[in-house]
C-alpha positions in Angstrom: 65.4 40.8 22.4 67.2 40.7 19.0 70.4 42.6 18.8 70.9 44.9 15.8 74.4 45.2 14.4 76.4 47.7 12.3 76.5 45.3 9.4 72.7 45.4 9.2 72.8 49.2 9.4 75.2 49.3 6.5 73.1 46.9 4.5 70.0 48.9 5.1 71.7 52.1 3.9 72.9 50.3 0.8 69.4 48.9 0.2 67.9 52.4 0.2 70.5 53.8 -2.2 70.9 50.8 -4.6 67.5 49.1 -4.6 65.2 52.0 -4.1 66.7 55.4 -5.0 68.2 54.1 -8.2 64.9 52.4 -9.2 62.5 55.4 -9.2 61.6 55.6 -5.5 61.7 59.4 -5.2 59.5 60.1 -2.1 62.1 61.2 0.5 59.7 60.3 3.3 59.4 56.8 2.0 63.2 56.5 1.6 63.7 57.7 5.2 61.1 55.3 6.5 62.7 52.4 4.7 66.1 53.4 6.1 64.7 53.6 9.7 63.0 50.2 10.0 65.3 47.2 10.8 64.0 44.7 8.3 66.2 42.0 10.0 63.8 42.0 12.9 60.9 40.9 10.7 62.4 37.7 9.1 63.1 34.3 10.6 66.6 33.5 12.0 67.4 31.2 9.2 67.1 33.9 6.5 68.2 36.9 8.6 71.6 37.2 6.8 69.5 37.8 3.6 67.3 40.4 5.2 68.3 43.1 2.7 68.4 40.9 -0.4 66.5 42.3 -3.4 64.0 39.5 -3.0 60.9 38.3 -1.2 61.8 36.0 1.8 59.8 33.3 3.5 58.3 34.1 6.9 56.5 30.8 7.6 53.0 29.4 6.9 53.5 29.7 3.2 53.8 33.5 3.4 56.5 35.9 2.4 57.9 39.3 3.3 57.9 41.4 0.1 61.2 42.6 -1.5 62.1 46.1 -0.3 61.4 47.8 -3.6 57.8 46.4 -3.6 57.2 47.8 0.0 58.6 51.1 -1.0 56.6 51.3 -4.3 53.4 50.6 -2.4 54.1 53.3 0.1 55.1 55.8 -2.5 51.9 55.0 -4.4 49.8 55.9 -1.4 51.2 59.5 -1.4 51.0 59.9 2.3 51.8 63.2 4.0 51.7 62.2 7.7 48.2 62.9 9.0 46.4 59.8 7.5 44.9 56.6 8.8 46.0 53.6 6.8 45.0 50.0 6.5 47.7 47.4 5.8 46.2 44.2 4.4 48.3 41.1 4.7 50.6 42.6 7.3 52.5 39.3 7.6 55.5 39.7 10.0 54.7 43.4 10.4 57.5 45.0 8.3 55.3 47.0 6.0 53.1 48.1 8.9 56.3 49.4 10.6 57.3 51.3 7.5 53.8 52.8 7.2 53.9 53.8 10.9 56.7 56.3 9.9 54.5 57.8 7.2 51.1 58.3 8.7 49.3 59.1 11.9 47.7 55.7 12.4 48.1 52.3 10.7 46.1 49.2 11.3 47.7 45.9 10.1 45.4 43.0 9.4 46.7 39.5 9.0 44.7 36.2 8.7 47.3 34.0 10.4 47.2 34.5 14.1 50.8 33.3 14.6 52.1 35.9 12.2 49.9 38.6 13.7 51.3 37.7 17.2 54.9 38.0 16.0 54.1 41.3 14.3 52.7 42.7 17.5 55.8 41.7 19.4 58.2 43.3 16.9 56.2 46.5 16.6 56.1 46.8 20.4 59.8 46.2 20.6 60.4 49.1 18.2 58.2 51.3 20.4 55.7 52.2 17.6 52.7 53.6 19.4 50.6 54.5 16.4 50.0 50.9 15.1 47.5 48.2 15.7 47.5 44.6 14.4 44.3 42.7 13.9 43.9 39.0 13.2 41.2 38.6 10.5 40.1 38.5 6.9 41.9 41.4 5.2 39.8 41.0 2.0 36.9 42.6 3.9 39.0 45.2 5.6 38.5 46.5 9.1 35.3 48.7 9.3 35.8 49.9 13.0 38.5 52.3 12.0 37.3 53.2 8.4 37.4 55.3 6.4 41.0 55.1 5.5 43.1 57.6 3.7 45.2 54.8 2.2 44.9 51.0 1.9 47.9 48.8 1.1 47.3 45.2 0.0 50.1 42.7 0.1 48.4 39.9 -1.8 47.0 39.5 -5.2 43.3 39.4 -6.2 41.3 39.7 -9.5 40.4 43.3 -8.5 40.0 45.6 -5.5 37.5 44.0 -3.1 34.3 45.9 -2.7 34.6 46.2 1.1 38.0 47.8 0.7 36.6 50.3 -1.8 33.7 51.1 0.6 36.3 51.8 3.3 38.3 54.1 1.2 37.9 57.8 2.0 37.3 60.4 -0.8 40.6 61.4 -2.5 42.3 58.3 -1.0 44.3 55.6 -2.7 44.4 51.8 -2.6 47.5 50.1 -3.8 47.4 46.4 -4.6 48.6 43.7 -7.0 45.9 42.7 -9.5 46.0 39.1 -10.8 46.7 38.8 -14.6 47.8 36.1 -16.9 51.1 34.7 -15.6 51.9 37.6 -13.4 50.4 40.4 -11.2 50.3 44.1 -11.9 50.9 46.4 -9.0 48.2 49.0 -9.3 47.1 52.3 -7.7 43.4 52.9 -7.4 42.5 56.5 -6.6 39.0 57.5 -5.4 38.3 61.0 -6.7 36.7 63.2 -4.1 33.7 64.1 -6.2 33.2 60.8 -8.0 30.5 58.3 -7.7 32.0 54.9 -7.2 30.5 51.5 -7.7 32.3 49.3 -5.2 31.1 46.1 -6.9 32.8 46.9 -10.2 35.4 49.5 -9.1 33.8 51.9 -11.7 34.6 55.5 -10.9 38.1 54.8 -9.6 41.1 56.1 -11.4 43.9 53.6 -12.0 47.6 53.8 -12.5 49.8 50.7 -13.1 53.2 50.7 -11.3 54.5 47.5 -12.9 54.6 43.7 -12.9 55.1 41.8 -9.6 54.4 38.5 -7.9 52.4 38.0 -4.7 50.7 35.3 -2.7 46.9 35.2 -3.3 44.6 37.3 -1.2 42.5 34.6 0.7 39.2 35.6 2.1 35.5 36.2 1.5 36.3 38.8 -1.2 39.5 37.3 -2.4 40.4 33.7 -3.5 39.1 30.6 -1.8 41.4 28.9 0.7 42.2 25.6 -1.1 
């Protein structure tokens, strides 16, 4: 059991006000969720003092926990109202999955590293979040057993949205992910209009909105980058 302290509570409140609210995160439900989840539980001991730094932090196995603003921007881009089922691709240590658990009815986190998936399950259980599941697997192909999803969050960059994820996206739902570009990634919202015909192989038919530049680890998998 990890003890939580008042210092972390104060840092979390400051993070919401300074890193999020002042930088165009306007969804009050997202701000409340970010203020409710103890980020310090989802980082290794050696970087816990930096849990609320405005930066990505290492969580082992070459992976990172995204900076708070990125997590909030992805959640805001999904436009969740509370009744949705969401897929969280690249769940890592489980932090983003925990935040999403406060925003939707059901969230499934999928993580390719079994060690990270195991830690995520432990932390989410410790927090008493009963509307989450964590699956070890290839997030680039999604998780068909619980599809379709009203929202899909992807925490790794790829050349474009994987066809399997598009296929698992419900009508009028959104997929938020970083798209690889020259020298940087672009965090992008893909919206599937309810009455549109969509070609999953090319993403034709999806509406797109760019949030801004970012940097992520690559999405490794059958419909992402090869594992070198």
